[in-house]
ROVEXKE-188337 format. One record per residue (C-alpha): x, y, z. Coordinates in steps of 0.02 Angstrom, whole numbers, plus 50000, padded with zeros to 5 digits. Last residue first. Layout:
# residues N
px:py:pz
X:Y:Z
...
END
This chain:
# residues 90
px:py:pz
53100:59075:57777
53045:59068:57593
53205:59157:57536
53307:59004:57580
53485:59039:57632
53603:58892:57640
53687:58780:57767
53753:58606:57730
53766:58425:57785
53772:58421:57974
53798:58236:58007
53715:58167:58163
53792:58004:58224
53724:57868:58338
53617:57782:58205
53628:57898:58053
53528:58058:58074
53569:58169:57926
53566:58358:57937
53497:58498:57830
53533:58674:57892
53413:58796:57810
53449:58980:57840
53313:59109:57868
53369:59150:58045
53390:58966:58091
53291:58822:58015
53347:58644:58055
53296:58534:57911
53296:58345:57934
53371:58199:57838
53320:58034:57916
53157:58034:57819
53256:58023:57656
53166:58112:57514
53280:58264:57518
53249:58450:57489
53093:58471:57596
53188:58392:57739
53087:58300:57870
53036:58420:58004
53137:58462:58159
53135:58376:58328
53198:58210:58258
53372:58233:58334
53308:58271:58509
53453:58274:58632
53595:58269:58504
53513:58410:58408
53552:58528:58552
53732:58546:58491
53668:58612:58324
53560:58744:58411
53707:58797:58520
53823:58809:58369
53694:58917:58281
53687:59036:58429
53877:59051:58436
53899:59074:58249
53763:59207:58237
53831:59297:58391
54008:59299:58320
53945:59362:58151
53843:59495:58240
53999:59552:58335
54097:59565:58174
53968:59680:58099
53936:59731:57919
54077:59637:57832
54064:59510:57973
53897:59449:57905
53977:59408:57737
54125:59322:57820
54006:59221:57929
53908:59163:57777
54066:59111:57685
54129:59015:57837
53960:58931:57854
53968:58870:57675
54143:58799:57699
54100:58710:57861
53937:58642:57790
54022:58576:57633
54158:58498:57742
54027:58396:57833
54005:58431:58018
53996:58281:58134
53885:58273:58289
53900:58123:58405
53742:58067:58490
END
């Protein structure tokens, strides 16, 4: 499956990485690298994660990574990474 990143996701991730980099550039690089690997693995098992708690569409799933929620849409042969945000419940 092809993975496409929405502009909202790209912008939000950039802000998160800049905040992490203020404390440690190496931690920001590790965060980005590990997250990219998790996103890439979605193409093998796109329904692995739960249905989103924030959307009623069963094709929108929530990948959880280090307290961040990454909702993504499964649309036929495309996975669209919609956003990334911190959720204090995780």
